[in-house]
Every structure is written in C-alpha cells, then in structure tokens.
N, C-alpha and C positions, 0 to 999 in steps of 0.2 A: 296497522296490522303487521305481524311478523313476516307474513308471506309476501308483502309488498316491498320489503326492504331489498334494495338493489344489491345484487351479489357482485363482489369484486372478482374480476377474472383471475385465473391462476397465473402465476408469474411466467410459466412457460407460454401461456397464451399471449400475454402482453409482449413478450420478446418476439414471438412469431408475427404478431401484427406490426411490430417495428420493422421486421425483415420485409414484410409486404410493402410497407411505406417506402423503405429504401429501394426496393425493386421498382416501385412506381416512379421514383425520382429518376431512375436511369432511362426512362422513356421521354422525359421532358428536358433534361439537362444534357447539352451536347458534350460528348466525351472529349477529353483532352489530357495533356500530360506536360509536366515540367521536366526539362532536360538540362543537364549541365553543359554549358558551352564556353569556350575560351574566346574572349573578345580583347581587342587591342585598345587601350586607353592611353591618355597622356602619361600615366604612371607605369605603363608597360602592360603585360598580359594579365588578365583578370578573369576568374571563373564566375559566371553568372548563371542564374536559373532562368531559362527562357521557356515561356509557355506556348504550346501549340494546340489549337483545336485539331481534331483528327483530320479534317478535310484540308487543313493548311500544312500538314506535315510533309516533309520530303518522302518520296516513294519508299525508300529503304526503311524509314522510321515507321511508316504506316504498316509495313509488313511485320515489324516487331511488336507494334502496339495492338494487342488483341483486346477488343471490348465489344460488347453488344448489350442492348437492352435486356434486362433480366425478367424472365417470366417463370417457366417451370423450374428454373435454377434456384428458386426459393427453397426447394426441397433438397437439392444437392448441396446447397449452401450450409445446411445443417451438418452434413458430413464433413465438408471442408472446414467448417467452424471448429469441429472437434479436432481435426488435424492441426489447424492453425494454433489452437490453444492447448495442444496436447501436453506441452511442458507444464503449464499451470494445472491442468487436470490431473496429471500423474503426481504432481507436487501435493495437491490436495488429498488424493487417495492415500499416498504413502504416509503423510503426516497424520491423517485421520486414523489409519491403522496403527501407527506407532503410539499415538496418544491413548488409543483404546486399550492397548496392552499395558501402558503405564498406569492408566486409571484403575486397572484391575487391582493394583497394589494399594490403592487408597492413599498414596503418598501426597497427592494434591490436597486431599481432604485434611490430612495431618498438617500440611503446610499452612493451609488457610486457617485452621483452628489455632495453630501456634501464632500466626500473624495477628489474628483477631484478639487473642489473649494479650499480646504485646501492645496492641493499639489501645486496649481498655486500660492497661497500666499507665501508659503515657498520657491517656486522656484525662487523668487527674491533674496534670500540669496546667496551671492557670492560663498560660499563653495558648497552649494547644487546645485547651478546653474552649477558650474564647473563639479560636479559629474554627474549631470543629475537626476532630481527628479524621473523620470520613472525608471532609472537604480537603484536608491536607493530603490524604492518600490520592484522591482523584487528581489534584493539581500536580503532585510530584510524578505520578505515573504518566499523565498526559504530557508534561514538560519533558520527561525522559524520552518518550517516543517522538515528540516533536523535534527534539534535538537530533535524534537519529535521522528523521526525515530531512532536516535542514542540512545536515553534514554529509551523509552518504546516501541520501535518497531512499531510505527504507520505504518499501511499498509491499512487495510480494511477501516479505517476512511477516507482515501483520496477520496473515492468515493463520500461521502457527500460534502466534501469541493470543489471538482471539479466544482460542480454546482454553487458554490458561486464565485469562483475565475475567471472562464472563462468570465462571463459578465464583470468583472473588467478589464481583459486583453483586451477584445474587445473595451471597452470604452476608454482605453488608446491608442488605435491605433494599437494593436497587433493582434494576431490570437489565435485560440483555442490551438494550439501547445504550445505557450508561457504560456497560462493558465494552461495546464496540467503540464508543466515543473515547474511552480511556486509551485504546490502542490505535484503531484505524483513523479516527478523526484527529487524534493527537499527532500521529505520524504525518497526516496529509496537511494539517495546519503548518507543520514544519516544512513539508514539501513545497507548499505554496509560498512560504516565507523563506525559501531556500537561501542559505548563507554560503555554503561551500559544496552544494550538491553537484558532483561532476557530471551526472547524467542529464541535467537540465542547464544549470548556469554555466558549467564548464563548456558544454557543447555549444550553447547559444553564444557565449562571449567569444569562443574560438571562431565561429562562423561569422560573427560580426566584426572580427578583427580588432578586438579591444583586449587589453591585458586581462588574463584570467583572474577571476574573483576580485576584480577592481570594483570600487563602489561598495565595499563590504560594510562600511559604517552605516549607510542608509538602509541597507538590506537587514542589518541587525535590528535597527529601529523598527523596520516594517515587521520583522519576525515577532518582536515584542508586542506590537499593536495587534497583529493578527491573532496571536495566542491569547491576548487579553480578552478580545471579543469572544473567541471560542470557549475559553474557560468560563466566562460569565454566563454564556448561554447554557453550557452543560451543567454548571453548578446550580443554576436556577431550576433547571428541569430535575436534577437529582434531588434537590430539596423537596420538590413537589411529590416525587415518587416515594421518598422516605416517609413523608407525612401520610400519604395515602397510596399504598402499592397498587390498589385496584384502579388508580387513575392512569396507569401505564397502558398504552395501546397494545402492549405485548403481554399483558397479564395472563391471558389464557395460554398463549404459546409458550410462555416461560414456565409453565407447569413441568415441562421436560427438564429444565435446568433445576427447578426446585426439588424435583424428585431425586435428581442425582446428588443434590446437596443435603438432602433430608437426614442422612445418616449421622447420628451424633458421634462425637469423637470418642466417647467412652465405650462405644460399641466396637471400636477398632482394636484388634489384637496387635500388640507391639512384639516383634520377634525379629531374629536374624538367622536365617538358614545358612548352613555351611556353604552352599553353592554361591551365596552372595560374596563370601570371601574369595572364592575362585574368580568370580567376575571382577572383583576389585583388583586382584593380582594380575589378571589378563589385561585389563585396561591400563593399569599402572605400567606394565611391561611395554605395551604399545606406545604409551606416552614417552617412555624412556627412549625407545627406538626413534620416535619422531623428534625428540629433543636433540639427538645426535645428527639426524638428517636435516633438521631445520633449526639450528641453534639460535639464529638471529632472524627476526621478522621485521621487515620494513613496513610500518603502518602508514597509510596515506590518508590524510584528512584534508579534503579539498586540494589545494595547491601545496600544502605543507606535508612533510613526512618526517618520521623519526624511526630509528631502529632500536629494538629492545629484545632481550632474551625472553620473549613471551612464553613460548612453549616449555622451555626448561623451568621457568618460574612456576607456570601452571602445573607442571608435573610434580614438583616438590610440594606445592600446596595441596594437590589432589592426594598425594601419599599421606599427608598428615590429616587433613580433614576427612578423607574417606575412611581412614582407620578409626577416627573418633566417632564418626556417624554410625558405622557398623556396630560399634560397642553399645550404642543406644538402641537402634532399631533400623531395619532395612529401609523403612520409609524415608528416613533422613538421607540415606545413601542414594536412593532414587531421586530425591530432590536435588542432591548434589550432581547427579548425572544430568538432570534437567538444567541446572545452573551452568554446568560445563558445556552443555550443548549450546546454550545461548552465548556463552563466552566465545566458543570457537566459531559460532556463526558470525559474530562481530569481527573476530580476528580473520576469518576466511574472507569476508566481504572487503574489509579494509586493507588486508595484507596480501591476499592472494587472488583477488578478483572473482570470488565465488559467485555463483548465481543459483537458480532454483535446483539444478541437478545435484550440486554438492550439498546444498542445504537440506534437500529432501533425503539424501543419503545419510547425512548426519543425524537427522531425527529418526530415520529408520533403524540405524544402529542403536540409538538410545532406546527405542522400543524393544528391540531384541534383548539388549542388556538388562532392561527392566524386567522383562519376562523371565529371563534366566535367574535373576537375583531373587525373585520370589518363588523359585523352585518350580517353574512351569516347564513341562516337557516341550519338545519341538512341535509335536502335534497340537498341543494346547496353545502355544504361541501362534501357530499358523491359524488356528480357529479364531483366536481373539483378533488377529490382524484382519481377517476377512469380515468379522463382525464390525470392526471399526470402519472398514471400507464401505460396507453396506450402510452404516449409519450416516456416512457423510457423502454418499453417492449423489444425492439430489443436488448438493452444492457443486459437484464436479459437472453434472449434466448441464446445469444452467450456464456455466462458464462456456461450455462448448456451443450451446444455443446462441449465446450473446455474440460469440465469435462470428456467427453467420451474418450478422449485420455488416461488419467490415468487409467480409468476403463479397457480398452483393454489391456494395458501393465500389469496391476495388475491381471486380470483374466487369462491372458496368462502365468503368473508366471515368467516373464522375467525381472522385475525391479531389483531384487536382483542379478540375473545372470549378468546383465549389470554392476552393481556395482562391482561384484567379478572380472569380466574380466578387468575392468579398474584398479582395485587395483593391479592386477598381473603385470601390465605394469611398475610398479615402482621398480622392482627388479634390483639390480646392477647399480643404479644411484648415482651420487655424491650428496652432500648436496644441492647445489643450484638447480641442475637438479631435485632432488627428491621433494623438496618443490614446485618447479614449476609444476611438474607433479601432485602433490597433488592438487594444485590450479586449474589446468586444469580439473582434474577429478571432483572436486567439481563443477566447472563451467558447465561441460557437464551434470552431475547428476541433476543440478538445472533445466535443461530443462524438465526432466521427473518427478522430485519431487520438485516443487517450494516451498513447505513448509519447512522453515528453521528449525523448531523444529523437524519435521519428519526426515529430512536429517541428522541433528545432531545426533539423536537417532540411526540411521542406520550406519552412516559412522565413527563417532568419536571412538566407541569401536574398530574399525578396524584400523583406522589411528593412534590413539594415541600409542598403543603398537608397531606398525610398526615404528613410528618415533624414538622410543627408540633404535630399532635395527640398524638404520642407522645413529644414532648420531645427530638427529634433536630434538630441544626442543619441548615439547608438546604445548607450547605457540605458536610457529611458525606454528604448524599444525592447531591450532585453527584459526590463522590469515588466513591461506590458505582456511579454511572452510568459514570464514567470508566474504572474498572477492569473493570467488566462489559462495557463496549464494546470494550476493547482486546485482552485476552488471547485470547479465542476467535476473533478475526479470523484468527489464524494456523492455525486448524484447521477452521473451519466450511466445508462444501461450498457454502453459499449465497453465499460471498464471491467475487464475480467477479474481484477483484484476486488473491486467493490462487490461484484456479484458473488464471488467466492466467499468473502467475509460474511455477507448477509446469509449465504447458504449455510455456512458453518454455525452462525449465530441463530439460525432458524427464524430470521426476520423477513417476512414477505417484502418484496421490493416496493410495492405500492404503499405499505405502511411506513417504510423508511423514507420515501419521497415526501409523504405527508408530514412526517416529523421534521425532516432535515431542511426543507426548502426555506423556512425563515432564516436559518443560520446561513445557508448559501447566499441568499439575497443580501443579508447584512454584510457578509464577507465581500461580495461583489461590489457593493457600494463603498466599503472600506478601501478596496483595491483602487477604485476610481479616485478617491480622496488622496491616497498615498502616491498616486501617479502625478498629481498636480504639481507638487514641489519639484519633481524631476524636470519640468520644463519651465518653471517660474523662479526657481532658486538656484544659487550657485552651490552645488553639492560636490563633495570630493569624489572624483572618478566619473562625474557626469559632464 
C-alpha cells in the first residue's frame, strides 16, 4: 500500500539527528587535546604533537582548555554552525543571486544550444561517433575539473560551476546527478589523487619533513587510476539514464531543471541594447587600469611557478572578442563575461591566493554587469538578485546546520580524543597492515574534520614520526593521508562544500548517499590497493 511506504526524513532532520549523536559522544569520550611541544632529541630541538587528556593537563593548560559534555548546546550549535560556515553561506547566496540575474538574459540557454549544435556536427565524425559525443563531453569536463582539483585543490569553486553544468547535463538527456559528477565528483577525484595540491600534499609533506611534491610520478599514476574508476562508474550510469530518463532517482526533482531548460532556442530574441556597449567600455577601461597595476602575474602550480603578462593579454583579447560578440547579440557578450569570470577565478587562485570572498565578489560583479547589459534598472537587478538568493537559500541553510556537527564535537573537546584513540590502534601491525590502518584512520577522521589542511596539521606530526618507528616511509604516510582525505569528501555530511553542491543541485542528501556509496566503496578499495606498492616496492621519492 502507498500509505505503508516509509517516508525518508527531511535533510534538515537527518543533520539534526547527527548533531544529537555527536552530542551523545561528548558524554562517553574523555575530552583531550593535542598541543605542540618542543623536545630535545639526538638531532637537536624538534616540535612534536603531544596529547593530554583533560585530567592530565598542567593546571594552566586546563584553564585554557574549555570543554564540557554537550546537551542543550545542540540548539546553540545551530547558531554557531551558521557563524562557523558564514563565509561559505555568503558565498552561496552571492553566487545564487548573481547567476539568477545572468540567467534572466537566457545567455546560458543560447550557449547550451550552440554547444549542442556543435556536438551534433562533430558527432558525424567516425571516431567521435564510435566513442559517443556525449561520452566525450562527460570525460573531458570531468578530467578538466579533476586536473583543477589535483593541481590547486579546487573545492569551494565547484559550487558556482554546478549551476552552469547541470543545465548542460539536463539538455544532453541526463540528470542532475550526472551534472554534479561532471563538476564536483570530477574535482574531488582530482583532490583525492592530488598531484600538486598545495593545501593537502604541500602541507602534509612539509609537516612530514620530506621534499615538497616529491613522489610525483606515483601520484600521477594514482590520479590516472582513480579517474579511470570514477569515469567508468559515471559513464555507465549516464548511459543508463540516457536510455531511460525515468530510471533516475532524481527524475521527479529534476522537473525544476527541465522546466528551466524547456524554452526552445528559436523563442529567444537576439539583440544588443546600447547600454551593453557602455558596460563593455567600462569593463575594458577597468581591465586597462588593472593591466598597468598588475602587468605581470606570477602563477603558482604546486611547487613550480611562472610569470606572464596575463592581465594585459586578457585585456587585449576582451577588447577584440567583446566587440565581435556584441555585434552578434548581447547573449554572447554575457557568455564572454562568464568565461572571463572563470578565467580570473583561476588567475586569482593561482596567482594572488584568492579564496571565497574574492571569488564571490567576482561573480557578484559578473551578475551586476549582466543585468546592466540586458538593460535592467538598478531596482530590477536588486529584485532579481533577491529572487536568486531566495531560490538558493535552502542550500545555504543546510551548510549552516551541518556546521553545527563540528561545533558540538569541538566544544565537547572530543575531536582530538578521537584522533588519539584511533592512532593507538596502530601498535604492533605489519607494514601493509599499518599503512592500511593509517589510511582507514584518515578516512574516519575526514568525517569529523573535512578540511584537508586542518587534518594534515593535526595528524601528520603524529603519523610521520610513528611511520619511522614501524619502518614505513613518510611518503607512504602522506599517501595514506591523501586518499583518506579525498574519497569520503564526496559523502560526509560534515563537508560544507558537498552539502552546498547538493543544495544547489536540489539533490536530497539521502538520495545522493544511496547513489554514490558504491563509487566511494570502490575508490576506498582502490586506495588500499594503491598503498600496497608504497611499502612493498622501491618507488622514486618513497
């Protein structure tokens, strides 16, 4: 009977129950903390991470370490969670509002239709026809974002790209899950197989006192293997949905995206208002000023860097392409604005150390420029922005709620205690077993500390010296950290980025878990297999 079907709880309810579980743990796990201490060794002074349970701490340390079992705090944790994740929440709202303004122009629709016409043309090529043009698109987009994840740790940025790629996936006959895979899963496959990621590999190797980005040859091999498994999984699912769209678990929810995509290209009016030329001139003038202010940009990729006239070159190109696009239609000009937003996002991250504030500002300016270019008044732009914020508000709220989980564990003082207990389980193991336990510990820790940088700072000072005692190379320990940090990012509810992407894509968390867990399990097993050669073979850098 239909009435007897079990109803899946709302995502907000699921997150709140996880907060309750975290609060319960604070009553049973003794609080403790890792602290940095200077110790004298045969090689001189060395900084180590020393763990203290609260009762064993020196008196002055106990006064500074405030923790207590959590009870009514499960409610205040929701407030603190919003404060803790405020940068991501604001990032989501600003990008949602900006894209809503841009979508009003129908530029994305025009771009998608033009792209699909192009793919139909090249689809007649024998080789591409044999591969499948849609398969080729999925592979290329996923590998692009995987490269971004592997080289400079793309993560938060996937929230913005999700809004762009999902309509493309829908128009190709797929679902929102395939769209999320093309961007978010692709980036996190690269994040797990990090080659030059300074936020994970760079920090972990620095703390382990081994040469930065050493062992790159085996990490490149691991990146290829990880992406091969991920692509196989996604392509197999995409083929199933292409054949029968109703087989998608998101078929009903994707009605929202299909409704947005339903307008035919021949119903779009192509035009270029005069104000668009003013916007073009203003942006070009601003770029000229920036070209004089920042003539040379030093781009850092991992441990390597190069200098180039990025902004002057981009300015000249904008002047030419912007003029040509406006002669056709304002839609192409707005797509150019989007392309330049993505370009400057990459330049900002790799050249100037940008983070979410600068990226959100960049997209915000893009939204305003798009609104002005289609001849919208200031009031109309403000109204559209608020509509976009309203449309994406649920995604922002769930990020704040998920932040409450970490707040409870942190205020209860049990995060470090959990780490300490897990590390003690590694005593008296063989090399393969030890590196595997390290891997599983990092995987479990990633559920409560999804930040790769924070986890590296906490765990590597403990794991690296321990690996010396049991005869495992510190490089293998870094690999165990790398895999443990990467795979579960795609499933843990404490990852604000995952929750934000699912919110933007309108995919319920429980449906995502049900779909993605076979892929995560396959990747975890693959990670274990890739770790075996690090302790059984003579690899360069290990």
